[in-house]
C-alpha positions in Angstrom: 74.4 -3.4 32.1 74.9 -1.1 29.1 71.7 -0.2 27.3 71.5 -1.4 23.7 70.1 0.6 20.8 68.2 -1.3 18.2 67.8 0.0 14.7 64.4 -0.1 13.0 65.3 -3.0 10.7 66.3 -5.3 13.6 63.1 -4.4 15.5 61.0 -5.2 12.4 62.9 -8.5 12.0 62.2 -9.5 15.6 58.5 -8.6 15.4 58.1 -10.5 12.1 59.7 -13.6 13.5 57.0 -13.6 16.2 54.2 -12.9 13.8 55.4 -15.8 11.6 54.7 -18.2 14.4 58.0 -18.6 16.2 57.6 -18.8 19.9 58.1 -15.5 21.6 60.1 -17.0 24.4 62.7 -18.3 21.9 62.9 -14.9 20.1 63.3 -13.1 23.4 66.1 -15.5 24.5 67.9 -15.2 21.2 67.9 -11.4 21.2 68.1 -11.1 25.0 65.0 -8.9 25.4 62.2 -9.1 27.8 58.8 -10.4 26.5 57.2 -7.0 27.5 59.6 -5.3 25.2 58.7 -7.7 22.4 55.0 -7.1 22.9 55.4 -3.3 23.1 57.3 -3.3 19.8 54.8 -5.7 18.2 51.9 -3.3 19.2 53.8 -0.3 17.9 54.6 -2.2 14.6 51.0 -3.2 14.1 49.6 0.3 14.9 51.9 1.9 12.3 51.6 -0.9 9.6 49.1 1.1 7.5 51.8 3.6 6.7 53.6 1.0 4.5 50.7 1.3 2.0 50.3 5.1 2.1 51.1 6.8 -1.2 54.5 8.3 -1.6 52.7 11.2 -3.2 51.4 12.2 0.2 55.0 12.5 1.4 55.8 14.7 -1.7 52.9 16.9 -0.9 54.2 17.4 2.7 57.6 18.3 1.3 56.1 20.8 -1.2 54.1 22.4 1.6 57.1 22.7 3.8 59.1 24.4 1.0 56.2 26.8 0.3 56.0 27.6 4.0 59.7 28.4 4.1 59.3 30.7 1.1 56.5 32.5 2.7 58.4 32.9 6.0 61.3 34.5 4.0 58.9 36.9 2.3 57.4 37.9 5.6 60.9 38.4 7.0 62.0 40.7 4.2 58.7 42.7 4.3 59.2 43.1 8.1 62.7 44.5 7.5 61.4 46.9 4.8 58.6 48.0 7.1 61.1 48.7 10.0 63.3 50.7 7.6 60.4 52.9 6.4 59.3 53.4 10.1 62.9 54.6 10.9 62.8 57.0 7.9 59.6 58.7 9.2 61.0 59.0 12.7 
């Protein structure tokens, strides 16, 4: 049997159907998944649900820090090249 890939929207839909009160056995039959798979996805969904309410500002902060990190790496790289050139001149 070929393995199926589920996108995150479909996984969310499946879990929300179960949380809304629909019997898990019906959901699993409709989507042709095992109940263990449903409960695993449900646990994962609930453990990460708090992220839906995190500030988008935090994501912007991470991106800003990544950009700054990249800039600093470039500076370090250019300084390293300069240092090697000066070491070659003294040799």
